[in-house]
Each structure stands twice: as C-alpha cells, then as structure tokens.
N, C-alpha and C positions, 0 to 999 in steps of 0.2 A: 157427052162431057168432053171438054177440051182442056187438057192439062196445060198449065202455064209453061212457056218456053224458058226454062231455067237450065243453065249449065253450071252445076254446083262447083266443079273444080275450077272453072274459069273465074268464078267469083274470087278465088284466092290467088290468082295469078299476079305476081308482082315483078315478073321478069322484065328487066330493063329499066326499072324504076331507080331513081337516084335517092339513096338513103343515107342520112347523116346519123352516126351513132356516137353519142357523147358518153365518155367513160367506157370505151370499148374494151379495155383490158380487164375490167372487173368481172366478177362472177356472172352477173346478169348480162353485162355487156358482151361477153363471149358467147352466151346463148343467143343474144341478138344477132351477132355477126354470123354465127353458124346458121341460124334460121333464115335470115334474110339473104345471106350470101348463097346458100344452097338452093334457095328459091329463085335465084337469078337476078337479085337486085345488085346495083352497082354501089359500092360502099365508100363513104368518107368516114374514116374511123379516127377518133380523137382520144387522147389521154395525156396526163401530165407526166407520166414516167416514160422517158424516151426509149429506154432499153426494152421494157415490156411491150411498148408500141411497136418497135422494130421486129420483135419476135412474132407478134400477132400478124403484122404485115406479111412476113415471110410465110407463116402458116396459111394465111388466106390465099396468097399467090400460089403456094403448092397445091391448094385444093381447087385451083382454077376459078377463084372468085376475083372479080374486078374490084380493086380497092386502092385508095390513096389515103395516106395517114397524115394527120396534123397534130403535132406535139404541143397541144394547148388545152387548157381547161377553160370552161366558160365563165371566167371570173371578172371579165370586163366587156364593155361594149366593143372595144377594139378587137379583142380576141375572138368574140363571137362573130363579128363581121369577117374576120380573117378565115374562120372555119367555113362560113357560107361561101365566101369567095373561092376557096379551094374546091369546094364541091361544084360550083358553077364552072370553074376552069376546066375541071376534069370531065364533067358530064353535062353541063349546060342547063341544068335545072336542079331544084330541090323538091322532091316529091314526098318524102318521108323523113320525119325527125323522130328519133328515139333517144330520150334522156335516161341513160342507165347509170349515171354517176351518182355518188352520194357518200355519206359518212355517218358515223354515230359516235357519241361520247357519253359513256354511261357514268353517271354520278348523281348522288342526291343533290337536289337543287341548292340546298344550303352550303354545299361544298363546291359548287360549280361557279367559276368566274363568268362575268358577262362576256369576256373575250372568248371563252370556250363555247358558250352558248351561240355567239355570233358566228363562230367558225362552222358549226353545224348548219345554221341557217343559210350561210353563204353557199355551202356546198349543195344543200338539198333544195333550197328555195330560190335564192337570188340567181344562182347559175342557171337553173331551169327556166326562170322568167327571162333572163337575158338572152339565152339562145332561142327560146321560143319567139321572142320579139324579133330577132334577126331572121330566123327561118320563116316566120309567119309573114313578114314584110315581103320576102321574096315569093312566097307562095301566092300571096294576094296579087303581086305584080304579074306573075305568070298566068293567073286567071284560069288555072286548070284544076283547082282543088288541091287537096293535100291531106296528109295524115300525121298527127302529132301524138306521140305516146310518152307519157311520163311514167316514172317509177314511184309508186306509193308503197304502202305497207299496211298489213293488218293493224299496225300501230297508229295509222291515221285515224282509225275508227275506235280502237281500244286503247286504254291506258296500260300501264305496266308498273308493278311495284318496285322494280329494281333500278330506279334512277334514270328513267327515259324522258324526263321533262323536255329536253331539247329535241330529241328524235321524234317523239309523238307530236310535238308542236309543229315541227317541220313537215311531217307527212300529212297532218291535217291541213296545213297551208297548201301543200301540193294538191290535195283533194279539192280545195276551194278554188285554186287556180284552174284545175281541169274543168270544173263546172263553169267558171266565169268565161274562159276562153272558148269553151264549147258553145256557149251562148253568143259570144262576140263574133266568132268566125263562122258560124253556121251559114250565114248568107254568102260566104265565099266558097262553100262546099269543102271547107277544111274541117275535119273531125278532130276532136281533142279528147283523148281518153287516158286512163291510167291503169297499169297492172299493179295489183297490190299482193305480193307474195307473203307467205309466212316462211318458216324455215325450209330451205331446200338445199340439196347437196352442193357444196362448194368448198374451196380451200379453207374458208373461214369457219364453216360449220362441220367439217369432216369429223371432228372429235365426237359429235353427237351420233354419228353412225357407227362408231367403234363398238366392239364386243367386249366391253369391260363393265365393271359394276357401276362406276360413276356415270358413264354415258347411258347405261341402261336405266338408271334411276332418273336422270334428267329427261330422257326420252319417254319414259313411262308417264311422267307427270304431264309432259306436253301432249302426248298422244291421247290422254284421257279427255282432251278437249277437241280432238280431231275425229269427226265421224268416219272418214274414210280409213283411219287407223294406221297411217304411215306418214313419214316425212316426205317432203317434196323432192322430186328429181328435176334436173334441167328441162327434160322433155315436157314436164307439166306446164312450163312457162311458154314453150314454143308455139303451141296451138293458139292460145289467146293472143299472143304477139302477132302471128301471121293474120289472124282474123282482124285485128285492129289496124294493121298496115295495108289491108287489101280492100277491094270493092265490097267484100262480104259485110263490112261494117259501115257502109255509106249512110245508113239510117240510124247509126249509133253515135252519139256524142255527149260529152260531159259525164261519162260513166266511169265508175271505179270497178274493175273486174278483180274480184278476190280469188287468186290462185292459191287456196289455202286448205283444200281438203274439207271444207266446211267449218273451219275454225271459228270464223266470225259469225256463223249462222246460229250458233247455240249460246 
C-alpha cells in the first residue's frame, strides 16, 4: 500500500496571498482580517466609516499584518475599480476576495417602503455583485485562479416571522449568485463559495450572551433549534473561512457552508 503524498497543513497555507476584505470593520469583517492576516495574507481592507477603518488599520499594523486601507463601500463600479486598483498597487495581484459587508432592516413588508428594501438589496446583493465583477475580472486576467467568499446567512435558506422579507430575499440572492459564479468561473480555477452563519458573538448580538432573564429566554428559544446547543463564537467562522480561501477548497465551488451549529439541519 502506498499512501497518497498529502501535506494537510500545506493545503491551508495562504501566506503571501493578496486578499481584499470588503466591510472589514464589521463583526465578520474583523474575523476575516484576524484569520487571514494571522495566516500571513496581505490585506486590502475596506469600509465606509473612516474612523473605524483607521482603528482597524492601526490594530493590524500592531499585530504585524501587512495591510492597506481603502475608505470606500462597493456601491459603484468606480469605487469597486478603485478598491481593486489599491490592492494591485500595494501587492501586484488579487488572489482572494471576501465580501463581509451587509445590513438588515427589520419590518413587516406592509410597513416597509420600497426605498428601505432597495437599501438592503444594495448593501447585500448589488455591492457583492459589483466587487465580485471587478475582482473576478482581475483574477481572470492574472490566470492564476482565485478565491471568492460571500457572506450569506441561515436566512438565505429559512424564512423568519419577524419582518425579514428584505434580508431573507437578499441572502437568497447571494446564495444564487454564489452558485451562478461558481459555475461561470470554474473554468478559470476561481472558486466561489459563501459562509452562512447564524447568531455568533459580536457587538450587535452581545445582549444575547448576557446573564439576565430576557437574554436567557431569547437564548433558550433559539438554542432549542441548535443541535450543538450553544451560540456561535468568532472562532467558529475562522475555520470555514480559511478552508474556502486556501487550496484545501480547490474542488469546492458554488457551495453555501452553514456555520450554524446545525440550525438549518433540523
């Protein structure tokens, strides 16, 4: 018997890769920066809030991570081209794109204006499409393959009774885009996948982790649907992310990875 020559740890090596992180200052964006940066990737980090972006840049530099920042959201073709141009100027290539930006607007559909619906779609779908278009064009030009990771949600698969018509619709669209681009770009060795979390610890969800009666009641209701029996931690997203950004996922594309403790399984 001859064992295959496999270097498991080498499959996850992304040292020196140029990674563009959209929405880098958000809860998931910070997980992305910490994961990829600590794994040796060179980062181009973007966000719309200049102050938060400057803080992130300083923290990355203090941690020894190579990073440049671009104070832009992917709201237009021009802004997306500028983001990719900044990555090219700094590092000469774009090897990885992670779209960690997004928003939600909770409201019954009968009380939600078309403008509010469009704002959610712009942030969660249009922006992801625009920056994927710009990054994908560069990856195709480079002819060395690439990795694209979108941020979906368990709500791309499941509905929600509390006014999630815009959010669920947007994340279902992200899932469709993931599959479509996975098929379209496979011939270029560009993989396109998405991570779909459920509740994980962040400044937005911190109240759910608190030790009071209200938080306990909400948590109990939610955890009754989670086979693993706990809420998510940032580290629970780091593993799937590194997998999708590395050679370990070279034969995986068009997939939605649910980082949800089994929430969508039952």
